[in-house]
N, C-alpha and C positions, 0 to 999 in steps of 0.2 A: 503495500501500499504505501502510496507515494505521498509524504507527509514532510514536517519538522519534528524532529526530538528536540523539547524543552529542556530548560536546565536553568537553575539560578533562582534570584526572586528570595523572598523570605520577608523576615520582619526586619525593621531599619527605625531610627529615630530619626525624627525632621532633622534635616540638613545632611545625614548620613547617602550615602551611597550604594549600590548594587549592582552586580553585573547579570546580564541575563546572556544565555548562550543558545543557539539554534543551529542543529546539525540539519542537512537535508540528507531525506532518504528516498531513494526510489523516484527522483527526478534530478533530471541538469541543472544546479543552482546555476551556472552560469549564463542559462539562457533566458533567464526571468529577472526582473526585478522582484525588489524586495521591499515590504511594506511591514511597519510594525505597529500593532495595534493593540487597543488597552479596552476592555470593558468594568466600569465601574457596577456595583450590585444598584440594581433596579433601572440602569441607563443602558443607550443605545453602545455597540461600539464602536471607537473614535479614533483618527487616524492620528498615530504618532509620530512615525517619521517614514522615511521612505530613501532607498538609495536606488542607482541605477546599477544595470546590469553588470559593467566594469567598477564599480565603487567610486568614478570619479565625483559623480555628483549628488548629491542629497538633500532633503526636504525635510521641515520640522514643523510639526504645528505650532501655534504663537503661544500654549502653555505651558511648552516643555523646551523651546529655542533657547540655547545658552545654557542650558543644564544637562541636556542627553546629548547622547552621540550614537552613531549607528554604522558599522562597517561591515567589509565582507572579504570573505580570503574564498574565493572560487575552486581555486588548490585545494584548499582541505575542507571545500563543501561546508562551509560556517558563515554564519552571520553571530555578530558580536554588539549587542546593543549594549548601551551603560549609562547607567542614571546617577545623577550628582545632584546634591543639594536637594535634597528630595521633600516633598511637603505632603502634608496630610491628604491634599485631594488629589494626589497620585496613586492613592490607593486603589487597585484594582487588578484585575487577571489580566495579564498584559500575553501577547499571542505574535508570531512571527508566521509572515505568508508570501507568497510566490506570486506573481503574475505574469503572464506574457506579454501586458501592454507595455508602453514606456510612452513617457514618464509614470514612476510609479503613480497608481491610481489613488485619492484619496479615500475611493469608496471600496468597502468593503467585498461589494458584490463582484470584482473585478479580478478577486485572488482566487486561484485554485487551488493551492496547496495551503493547508494551515498546520501548523502546531498546537498539541492539546491545551496550552497556556500554560503560565505560572503565576502563582500569586504573589503580589508585592504590595505588603502593609505597611503604611508609615505611621507610626505614633509612637508615643513617648511613655 
């Protein structure tokens, strides 16, 4: 089954940092743009960041720009989102996703491959 296998996340205090890791399985990562999404309890899934197929161009939502980064290693078939200066409102389940569209779409409906998600909780 083509998907991402995700790890990382967890519980962190406000102002802290977390790493998220996504490993592609069953599809060619290098042919896809990457989207990073999150879904808080009771809310719709929202776009957090995206990175082009070659890793040169990236895009971030206003809510996370300057605090989150996303990178990819096509040779290792991995995506490496990073979160810093976390806030309580960043609490959500985070997902990596892959799309055949270019540049990375902000709507989740354009993404065909998803991970199982990883919980990030920001609380003191």
